[in-house]
N, C-alpha and C positions, 0 to 999 in steps of 0.2 A: 765297570770301573777299572778292573785290572787290565783289560785290553787297552784302555786309554793310557795307563801308565806305561805299558809296553810300547805303544806307539811313540810316546814322548821319549822314552829311553832310547829308541832306535832312530829317532829323528824323522819318522814318517808322519807324525801328527800335524806338524805345522802350527802356525800362529793361531788359527781358529780353534783348534783342539785345546791349546793352552788357555785361550780366553774362556772357552766353555768350562774347562776344569776349574778355573778361578771362580767363575760364576756359581758353579755347583757347590764348591766348598763354602763360598760366602752364603749361599742360600741355606745350606744345612746348619752353618753356624748361627745364622739369623733365626732359623726355626727354633733351635734349642735355647737361644737367648730371649725369645719372646715370652713375656710374662702373662699375656692375655689368653694363651691356650693351655690346655691340659696335657698330661703326659701322653695319652693315647693319640691325641691329635698331632702332637709333635712327631711321634714315631711314624704315623701314617704319612705325613707330609714328607718326612725324610726318606721313607721308602719310595714314595712316588718320584722324588727327585733322583734317587739313586737308580731305580730300575727303569725309569723312563726319562733319561736325562734332559733332552730338549723339551719334550712335552711337559714334563714335570716342572721344569723351571718356569715355563710360560704360565702354566696353571697356578703355580705358587705365587708368581709375581702379581697376577690379576685377582686371584681368589683366596690367597692365603691370609692368615690373620694379620691385621695391621696393628702396629704399636699404638698405644693410647697416648694422646697428647696432653 
């Protein structure tokens, strides 16, 4: 994640890095706002998104807890 900030700061990241960063922040925010999962589950999902950015986002999008309607 720090490397991503450094690339953005030096202009080498580009548009797609910015889009990925916004999606990752949105995912972590959504994970912790979700009322259907417990604390450990939230931490595990957030770690997955943080340590495996692209794969974690994809897994969370398809398999993460969904909001109750």
